[in-house]
C-alpha positions as a Python dict, from the first residue, in 0.01 Angstrom:
ca = {
    (1, 'M'): (0, 0, 0),
    (2, 'V'): (-293, -145, -217),
    (3, 'I'): (-223, -463, -406),
    (4, 'R'): (-458, -463, -708),
    (5, 'K'): (-645, -761, -842),
    (6, 'L'): (-504, -982, -1141),
    (7, 'S'): (-616, -809, -1433),
    (8, 'S'): (-643, -1057, -1758),
    (9, 'V'): (-314, -894, -1915),
    (10, 'Y'): (-113, -917, -1592),
    (11, 'A'): (-259, -1291, -1567),
    (12, 'V'): (-122, -1355, -1902),
    (13, 'L'): (205, -1207, -1822),
    (14, 'V'): (218, -1406, -1511),
    (15, 'C'): (131, -1718, -1687),
    (16, 'F'): (392, -1671, -1946),
    (17, 'T'): (662, -1621, -1701),
    (18, 'L'): (595, -1941, -1511),
    (19, 'L'): (572, -2162, -1789),
    (20, 'A'): (915, -2025, -1849),
    (21, 'F'): (983, -2154, -1489),
    (22, 'L'): (809, -2471, -1509),
    (23, 'H'): (914, -2606, -1846),
    (24, 'A'): (551, -2711, -1944),
    (25, 'P'): (356, -2674, -2226),
    (26, 'A'): (108, -2408, -2239),
    (27, 'G'): (-244, -2477, -2156),
    (28, 'K'): (-154, -2728, -1876),
    (29, 'A'): (-422, -2701, -1600),
    (30, 'E'): (-271, -2928, -1350),
    (31, 'P'): (35, -2908, -1150),
    (32, 'P'): (360, -3016, -1345),
    (33, 'V'): (516, -3379, -1201),
    (34, 'P'): (835, -3156, -1018),
    (35, 'F'): (589, -2972, -781),
    (36, 'A'): (381, -3287, -667),
    (37, 'V'): (586, -3269, -301),
    (38, 'V'): (559, -3262, 47),
    (39, 'P'): (774, -3062, 259),
    (40, 'L'): (983, -3305, 552),
    (41, 'R'): (1171, -3129, 845),
    (42, 'V'): (1405, -3324, 1035),
    (43, 'M'): (1604, -3255, 1354),
    (44, 'S'): (1874, -3442, 1495),
    (45, 'W'): (1983, -3334, 1866),
    (46, 'N'): (2187, -3452, 2138),
    (47, 'I'): (2006, -3330, 2450),
    (48, 'Q'): (2241, -3432, 2719),
    (49, 'F'): (1993, -3569, 2948),
    (50, 'G'): (1795, -3250, 2948),
    (51, 'D'): (2093, -3061, 3114),
    (52, 'G'): (2136, -2728, 2994),
    (53, 'T'): (2489, -2571, 2955),
    (54, 'D'): (2367, -2406, 3322),
    (55, 'A'): (2390, -2746, 3427),
    (56, 'V'): (1988, -2727, 3523),
    (57, 'K'): (1771, -3061, 3395),
    (58, 'N'): (1468, -2904, 3224),
    (59, 'Y'): (1273, -3091, 2989),
    (60, 'D'): (1046, -2811, 2938),
    (61, 'R'): (1340, -2609, 2769),
    (62, 'T'): (1411, -2903, 2554),
    (63, 'A'): (1075, -2934, 2461),
    (64, 'S'): (1008, -2568, 2365),
    (65, 'W'): (1328, -2588, 2123),
    (66, 'I'): (1177, -2862, 1958),
    (67, 'A'): (848, -2720, 1913),
    (68, 'K'): (1005, -2389, 1788),
    (69, 'F'): (1151, -2572, 1492),
    (70, 'N'): (854, -2727, 1418),
    (71, 'P'): (985, -3085, 1272),
    (72, 'D'): (829, -3351, 1132),
    (73, 'L'): (1056, -3641, 1270),
    (74, 'V'): (1307, -3615, 1542),
    (75, 'G'): (1623, -3810, 1613),
    (76, 'L'): (1744, -3740, 1998),
    (77, 'C'): (2010, -3936, 2177),
    (78, 'E'): (2116, -3917, 2534),
    (79, 'V'): (1761, -3966, 2642),
    (80, 'P'): (1683, -4145, 2970),
    (81, 'S'): (1354, -4377, 2934),
    (82, 'G'): (1188, -4215, 3227),
    (83, 'S'): (1183, -3878, 3057),
    (84, 'V'): (1011, -3983, 2721),
    (85, 'S'): (643, -3963, 2852),
    (86, 'T'): (731, -3581, 3009),
    (87, 'L'): (905, -3495, 2639),
    (88, 'V'): (566, -3603, 2448),
    (89, 'T'): (317, -3474, 2700),
    (90, 'L'): (520, -3132, 2650),
    (91, 'L'): (559, -3170, 2282),
    (92, 'N'): (182, -3240, 2250),
    (93, 'Q'): (101, -2920, 2475),
    (94, 'K'): (314, -2671, 2308),
    (95, 'T'): (248, -2761, 1932),
    (96, 'G'): (-99, -2863, 1964),
    (97, 'R'): (-55, -3205, 1769),
    (98, 'T'): (-25, -3567, 1888),
    (99, 'W'): (342, -3686, 1856),
    (100, 'V'): (463, -4073, 1894),
    (101, 'S'): (770, -4201, 2008),
    (102, 'H'): (987, -4517, 2014),
    (103, 'F'): (1289, -4545, 2243),
    (104, 'V'): (1554, -4805, 2217),
    (105, 'P'): (1811, -4818, 2522),
    (106, 'K'): (2180, -4759, 2429),
    (107, 'Y'): (2238, -5132, 2557),
    (108, 'S'): (2068, -5388, 2729),
    (109, 'G'): (2011, -5274, 3120),
    (110, 'T'): (2041, -4904, 3094),
    (111, 'D'): (1805, -4651, 3094),
    (112, 'E'): (1947, -4411, 2841),
    (113, 'G'): (1916, -4455, 2466),
    (114, 'N'): (1822, -4315, 2143),
    (115, 'L'): (1459, -4175, 2092),
    (116, 'I'): (1250, -4120, 1776),
    (117, 'L'): (978, -3842, 1785),
    (118, 'S'): (737, -3823, 1495),
    (119, 'R'): (407, -3630, 1413),
    (120, 'H'): (330, -3894, 1163),
    (121, 'A'): (185, -4232, 1313),
    (122, 'F'): (442, -4524, 1304),
    (123, 'V'): (368, -4816, 1037),
    (124, 'S'): (645, -5040, 1231),
    (125, 'V'): (912, -4999, 1489),
    (126, 'N'): (1256, -5169, 1510),
    (127, 'G'): (1610, -5159, 1642),
    (128, 'R'): (1937, -5298, 1708),
    (129, 'F'): (2218, -5339, 1931),
    (130, 'L'): (2550, -5248, 1802),
    (131, 'S'): (2911, -5307, 1893),
    (132, 'V'): (3045, -5147, 2200),
    (133, 'N'): (2750, -5088, 2396),
    (134, 'R'): (2596, -4888, 2130),
    (135, 'S'): (2235, -4887, 1940),
    (136, 'V'): (2020, -4782, 1674),
    (137, 'A'): (1649, -4727, 1678),
    (138, 'Q'): (1435, -4756, 1377),
    (139, 'A'): (1095, -4624, 1270),
    (140, 'T'): (888, -4645, 958),
    (141, 'V'): (641, -4368, 853),
    (142, 'N'): (410, -4338, 568),
    (143, 'I'): (363, -3989, 429),
    (144, 'S'): (107, -3931, 181),
    (145, 'G'): (197, -4307, 11),
    (146, 'R'): (561, -4284, 81),
    (147, 'N'): (748, -4509, 345),
    (148, 'I'): (1038, -4324, 493),
    (149, 'N'): (1272, -4522, 718),
    (150, 'F'): (1430, -4309, 1005),
    (151, 'F'): (1703, -4403, 1221),
    (152, 'A'): (1845, -4249, 1557),
    (153, 'T'): (2203, -4352, 1699),
    (154, 'H'): (2461, -4243, 1921),
    (155, 'L'): (2813, -4380, 1787),
    (156, 'D'): (3091, -4478, 2068),
    (157, 'D'): (3308, -4190, 2208),
    (158, 'A'): (3641, -4379, 2255),
    (159, 'A'): (3746, -4471, 1953),
    (160, 'S'): (3707, -4419, 1562),
    (161, 'S'): (3778, -4781, 1491),
    (162, 'N'): (3486, -4858, 1694),
    (163, 'R'): (3255, -4607, 1535),
    (164, 'V'): (3372, -4721, 1186),
    (165, 'V'): (3235, -5084, 1262),
    (166, 'E'): (2922, -4925, 1425),
    (167, 'A'): (2857, -4762, 1103),
    (168, 'G'): (2904, -5041, 925),
    (169, 'E'): (2646, -5236, 1144),
    (170, 'I'): (2392, -4969, 1090),
    (171, 'K'): (2438, -4985, 725),
    (172, 'D'): (2376, -5322, 718),
    (173, 'F'): (2084, -5291, 946),
    (174, 'A'): (1935, -5049, 740),
    (175, 'S'): (2000, -5239, 397),
    (176, 'G'): (1685, -5459, 544),
    (177, 'F'): (1452, -5151, 484),
    (178, 'S'): (1361, -5071, 99),
    (179, 'G'): (1275, -4730, -11),
    (180, 'T'): (1402, -4398, 145),
    (181, 'R'): (1611, -4365, 475),
    (182, 'I'): (1738, -4104, 678),
    (183, 'F'): (1984, -4163, 969),
    (184, 'T'): (2002, -3897, 1240),
    (185, 'G'): (2250, -3898, 1570),
    (186, 'D'): (2577, -3793, 1712),
    (187, 'F'): (2864, -3986, 1508),
    (188, 'N'): (3096, -3877, 1750),
    (189, 'G'): (3339, -3787, 1458),
    (190, 'G'): (3389, -3497, 1204),
    (191, 'P'): (3307, -3496, 866),
    (192, 'D'): (3646, -3587, 731),
    (193, 'T'): (3686, -3883, 998),
    (194, 'A'): (3663, -4274, 868),
    (195, 'E'): (3327, -4303, 1046),
    (196, 'A'): (3133, -4010, 870),
    (197, 'L'): (3333, -4110, 542),
    (198, 'A'): (3173, -4478, 579),
    (199, 'M'): (2818, -4320, 621),
    (200, 'T'): (2861, -4068, 289),
    (201, 'S'): (3018, -4356, 92),
    (202, 'S'): (2669, -4447, 66),
    (203, 'Y'): (2452, -4195, 190),
    (204, 'S'): (2427, -3799, 127),
    (205, 'D'): (2528, -3570, 456),
    (206, 'A'): (2200, -3309, 433),
    (207, 'W'): (2439, -3045, 573),
    (208, 'T'): (2743, -3083, 316),
    (209, 'D'): (2475, -3051, 33),
    (210, 'A'): (2290, -2773, 173),
    (211, 'M'): (2604, -2581, 219),
    (212, 'N'): (2722, -2662, -147),
    (213, 'R'): (2366, -2518, -272),
    (214, 'G'): (2406, -2211, -83),
    (215, 'T'): (2112, -2302, 180),
    (216, 'A'): (2302, -2395, 482),
    (217, 'S'): (2295, -2155, 769),
    (218, 'A'): (2414, -2125, 1135),
    (219, 'Y'): (2505, -1788, 1323),
    (220, 'A'): (2792, -1534, 1365),
    (221, 'D'): (2963, -1715, 1604),
    (222, 'N'): (2963, -2022, 1432),
    (223, 'P'): (2967, -1968, 1080),
    (224, 'V'): (2878, -2205, 830),
    (225, 'G'): (3171, -2418, 669),
    (226, 'M'): (3251, -2821, 676),
    (227, 'H'): (3317, -2777, 1022),
    (228, 'T'): (3025, -2571, 1168),
    (229, 'R'): (2996, -2686, 1530),
    (230, 'T'): (2733, -2897, 1663),
    (231, 'R'): (2974, -2912, 1984),
    (232, 'R'): (3340, -2870, 1973),
    (233, 'G'): (3307, -2947, 1611),
    (234, 'R'): (3060, -3105, 1364),
    (235, 'I'): (2980, -3445, 1508),
    (236, 'D'): (2567, -3435, 1475),
    (237, 'Y'): (2424, -3533, 1115),
    (238, 'V'): (2145, -3627, 918),
    (239, 'F'): (2220, -3870, 644),
    (240, 'Y'): (1990, -3959, 384),
    (241, 'T'): (1910, -4139, 47),
    (242, 'S'): (1985, -3912, -226),
    (243, 'N'): (1747, -3940, -498),
    (244, 'S'): (1453, -3801, -716),
    (245, 'V'): (1234, -3914, -423),
    (246, 'L'): (1384, -3738, -125),
    (247, 'V'): (1589, -3380, -201),
    (248, 'A'): (1750, -3166, 75),
    (249, 'N'): (1646, -2806, 9),
    (250, 'A'): (1837, -2656, 303),
    (251, 'A'): (1991, -2709, 657),
    (252, 'R'): (2091, -2497, 972),
    (253, 'I'): (2272, -2535, 1286),
    (254, 'P'): (2045, -2267, 1486),
    (255, 'D'): (2167, -2048, 1775),
    (256, 'S'): (2037, -2178, 2099),
    (257, 'R'): (2221, -1959, 2342),
    (258, 'D'): (2031, -1736, 2561),
    (259, 'L'): (2283, -1441, 2533),
    (260, 'N'): (2121, -1284, 2835),
    (261, 'N'): (2186, -1567, 3079),
    (262, 'T'): (2577, -1604, 3108),
    (263, 'N'): (2568, -1848, 3378),
    (264, 'V'): (2721, -2111, 3186),
    (265, 'V'): (2877, -2401, 3408),
    (266, 'I'): (2929, -2672, 3136),
    (267, 'R'): (3177, -2511, 2905),
    (268, 'L'): (3320, -2639, 2585),
    (269, 'G'): (3585, -2339, 2538),
    (270, 'T'): (3430, -2224, 2229),
    (271, 'L'): (3219, -1912, 2125),
    (272, 'D'): (2933, -2097, 2223),
    (273, 'D'): (3001, -2038, 2594),
    (274, 'K'): (2884, -1684, 2591),
    (275, 'G'): (2533, -1795, 2675),
    (276, 'V'): (2340, -2092, 2843),
    (277, 'R'): (2216, -2345, 2579),
    (278, 'P'): (1935, -2605, 2615),
    (279, 'S'): (2213, -2874, 2563),
    (280, 'D'): (2588, -2864, 2494),
    (281, 'H'): (2508, -3005, 2158),
    (282, 'N'): (2373, -2768, 1891),
    (283, 'A'): (2082, -2895, 1695),
    (284, 'V'): (2097, -3007, 1309),
    (285, 'I'): (1770, -2922, 1125),
    (286, 'A'): (1729, -3037, 748),
    (287, 'D'): (1467, -2953, 531),
    (288, 'F'): (1362, -3179, 239),
    (289, 'D'): (1104, -3208, -36),
    (290, 'L'): (952, -3556, -37),
    (291, 'N'): (843, -3650, -402),
    (292, 'V'): (491, -3791, -388),
    (293, 'D'): (405, -3802, -770),
    (294, 'S'): (266, -4121, -903),
    (295, 'V'): (226, -4280, -574),
    (296, 'T'): (-106, -4467, -561),
    (297, 'T'): (-82, -4703, -277),
    (298, 'P'): (196, -4739, 12),
    (299, 'A'): (508, -4962, -43),
    (300, 'P'): (457, -5279, 160),
    (301, 'T'): (644, -5243, 491),
    (302, 'P'): (967, -5446, 537),
    (303, 'T'): (970, -5652, 833),
    (304, 'P'): (1339, -5746, 877),
    (305, 'T'): (1468, -5950, 1179),
    (306, 'P'): (1719, -5785, 1356),
    (307, 'T'): (1966, -5936, 1560),
    (308, 'P'): (1988, -5897, 1837),
    (309, 'T'): (1656, -5719, 1904),
    (310, 'P'): (1652, -5452, 2177),
    (311, 'T'): (1449, -5594, 2464),
    (312, 'P'): (1202, -5309, 2535),
    (313, 'T'): (862, -5333, 2379),
    (314, 'P'): (724, -5023, 2221),
    (315, 'K'): (440, -4903, 2428),
    (316, 'P'): (103, -4880, 2198),
    (317, 'T'): (90, -4514, 2056),
    (318, 'A'): (-199, -4299, 1985),
    (319, 'T'): (-294, -4253, 1612),
    (320, 'P'): (-267, -3868, 1566),
    (321, 'T'): (-545, -3679, 1393),
    (322, 'P'): (-451, -3607, 992),
    (323, 'A'): (-305, -3244, 962),
    (324, 'P'): (-418, -3029, 663),
    (325, 'A'): (-216, -3045, 389),
    (326, 'P'): (93, -2792, 411),
    (327, 'P'): (146, -2533, 155),
    (328, 'V'): (378, -2623, -136),
    (329, 'L'): (575, -2336, -263),
    (330, 'L'): (707, -2366, -643),
    (331, 'T'): (1030, -2435, -732),
    (332, 'D'): (1240, -2420, -1072),
    (333, 'S'): (1276, -2761, -1213),
    (334, 'S'): (1617, -2699, -1341),
    (335, 'T'): (1765, -2528, -1042),
    (336, 'N'): (1518, -2623, -733),
    (337, 'R'): (1541, -2252, -641),
    (338, 'G'): (1185, -2068, -554),
    (339, 'V'): (962, -1956, -840),
    (340, 'A'): (953, -1595, -727),
    (341, 'L'): (889, -1253, -925),
    (342, 'H'): (888, -902, -824),
    (343, 'S'): (534, -790, -760),
    (344, 'T'): (551, -492, -1012),
    (345, 'L'): (826, -565, -1273),
    (346, 'F'): (777, -926, -1278),
    (347, 'T'): (1164, -996, -1290),
    (348, 'R'): (1326, -1285, -1103),
    (349, 'D'): (1598, -1284, -839),
    (350, 'P'): (1799, -1144, -700),
    (351, 'F'): (1572, -890, -536),
    (352, 'W'): (1669, -550, -381),
    (353, 'I'): (1550, -475, -26),
    (354, 'T'): (1385, -162, -157),
    (355, 'S'): (1238, -90, -529),
    (356, 'P'): (1209, 263, -642),
    (357, 'L'): (920, 170, -875),
    (358, 'N'): (725, 36, -605),
    (359, 'P'): (403, 215, -523),
    (360, 'G'): (362, 366, -186),
    (361, 'T'): (580, 542, 51),
    (362, 'D'): (821, 288, 190),
    (363, 'K'): (963, 154, -128),
    (364, 'R'): (1018, -202, 38),
    (365, 'T'): (1040, -465, -252),
    (366, 'R'): (725, -671, -280),
    (367, 'I'): (778, -1048, -448),
    (368, 'T'): (531, -1285, -547),
    (369, 'L'): (573, -1634, -453),
    (370, 'F'): (323, -1928, -602),
    (371, 'S'): (191, -2238, -421),
    (372, 'T'): (-49, -2489, -420),
    (373, 'N'): (-248, -2651, -145),
    (374, 'I'): (-395, -2305, -19),
    (375, 'N'): (-720, -2368, 174),
    (376, 'L'): (-849, -2022, 314),
    (377, 'L'): (-1158, -2070, 539),
    (378, 'A'): (-1493, -1864, 486),
    (379, 'G'): (-1431, -1523, 553),
    (380, 'E'): (-1018, -1522, 579),
    (381, 'T'): (-810, -1302, 403),
    (382, 'A'): (-425, -1318, 298),
    (383, 'S'): (-376, -1209, 671),
    (384, 'A'): (-415, -1591, 759),
    (385, 'I'): (-108, -1669, 546),
    (386, 'K'): (201, -1612, 745),
    (387, 'G'): (538, -1560, 578),
    (388, 'K'): (919, -1635, 708),
    (389, 'A'): (1273, -1575, 588),
    (390, 'V'): (1581, -1731, 742),
    (391, 'S'): (1897, -1564, 627),
    (392, 'S'): (2229, -1752, 569),
    (393, 'F'): (2348, -1643, 916),
    (394, 'G'): (2048, -1756, 1112),
    (395, 'G'): (1824, -1439, 1103),
    (396, 'V'): (1466, -1495, 1132),
    (397, 'Y'): (1228, -1238, 956),
    (398, 'E'): (859, -1232, 974),
    (399, 'L'): (752, -1159, 634),
    (400, 'P'): (388, -944, 610),
    (401, 'V'): (161, -1114, 364),
    (402, 'E'): (-33, -839, 142),
    (403, 'Y'): (-206, -1034, -106),
    (404, 'A'): (-305, -1371, -192),
    (405, 'A'): (-563, -1502, -472),
    (406, 'K'): (-552, -1796, -710),
    (407, 'V'): (-407, -1743, -1055),
    (408, 'P'): (-701, -1704, -1321),
    (409, 'G'): (-714, -2009, -1512),
    (410, 'Y'): (-519, -2239, -1274),
    (411, 'D'): (-772, -2318, -965),
    (412, 'W'): (-485, -2526, -801),
    (413, 'L'): (-207, -2246, -811),
    (414, 'W'): (-213, -1941, -564),
    (415, 'H'): (8, -1617, -604),
    (416, 'V'): (100, -1480, -257),
    (417, 'T'): (278, -1111, -241),
    (418, 'V'): (475, -1073, 88),
    (419, 'R'): (708, -759, 175),
    (420, 'L'): (1088, -805, 220),
    (421, 'P'): (1231, -728, 566),
    (422, 'E'): (1317, -357, 671),
    (423, 'D'): (1696, -490, 745),
    (424, 'P'): (1923, -312, 498),
    (425, 'S'): (2208, -520, 556),
    (426, 'L'): (2032, -846, 443),
    (427, 'Q'): (2198, -996, 128),
    (428, 'G'): (2274, -1340, -47),
    (429, 'N'): (2077, -1649, -2),
    (430, 'I'): (1789, -1670, 233),
    (431, 'S'): (1550, -1960, 303),
    (432, 'M'): (1162, -1822, 242),
    (433, 'S'): (867, -2043, 378),
    (434, 'I'): (485, -1973, 419),
    (435, 'S'): (237, -2094, 672),
    (436, 'L'): (-149, -2159, 688),
    (437, 'H'): (-337, -2268, 1010),
    (438, 'G'): (-12, -2330, 1189),
    (439, 'V'): (129, -2559, 898),
    (440, 'S'): (434, -2470, 727),
    (441, 'S'): (528, -2519, 363),
    (442, 'N'): (845, -2625, 225),
    (443, 'S'): (1152, -2387, 244),
    (444, 'V'): (1273, -2222, -116),
    (445, 'T'): (1595, -2048, -178),
    (446, 'L'): (1594, -1678, -317),
    (447, 'K'): (1850, -1451, -339),
    (448, 'I'): (1869, -1089, -226),
    (449, 'A'): (2107, -871, -395),
    (450, 'P'): (2371, -668, -234),
    (451, 'P'): (2289, -288, -125),
}
């Protein structure tokens, strides 16, 4: 199929349609305020000491799964201190990026603890021992001028009353850090337990928010719901400060089973036992938009004095090579859903998988996404941009990018045309993103009409 360039008439139509999306005055040549955002992906995972459900310790497998989901910040628990350098080295190799780490033992005298991994250099690191031989690790990173305070923990497994106390201690510790906060970890209690409610009384649950927006995804043997399993139930979380600075776009609990390997030794008695997993916990992944509008200088870094302070002193970490700015897909300021148009009809979603009016023989629908921060190198074409969609059931689809160019008169804005998947059963909300030079954009939500 040949995609024609924007004619002047076509450009006018697109610009008027975009203005309806953006609620911005005509003639404005700068990106509207709601879209000066940076995508931020967070991963929370109990890695069970690197042991898969086949009872085989394999940190290469663990690192491969982390690399697959391309997070910016990772909170891990049940991590032996001796495995930290191995995990960091493997992630550096698998992603081609420099990762930094901060480890805090569960309690003084043990080599097991909580680990923070980051693709962004640390501004500072900290931690605190909690009740009942537990702890929380903390690291501050600065992303485009915004300080993000990131926490990783693992609460007591014996009693809910202990976990409620520990949740209170975590919130008290976090109150010493101004600005945006994100908490990850195994809280050993479901979303309706006192310990989880102690967190949601002050912070938002990324999974619940995504579920309410229709952007939560899991898999057929573990369907989306309040209790979608991260183990026997949902006990692993991403809690966050919900405000205009940090907005949760989507969340998923991915299927990490190898259904071709049924040598499951560590069984939970759930449908997840059908195939070997890299841990007896599922990971939780949350995608955020970080609003960096009006930020000129980084906020001052808080320097709270934790009591007690964990004994280990973090090793000096390498400063990562700055990554190129990620593409940023536009979202509708009134709904937070993706700005997208049918490539020939200029209509909004829901989109059908096929469109009789499309030129070409396959009749597959092409849709146009709008993005900032696209910088093609000399000689590169639209093929350098990769498109991806994830269904509400966790299905992943590669979306061919057939055309990409600047919108005439708007040098900061690109339109990118992708072809929808061949799957005729695909329907409902899908999460869509693009990537360029290995750097992924934020994910936006669009709707596919039922066949």
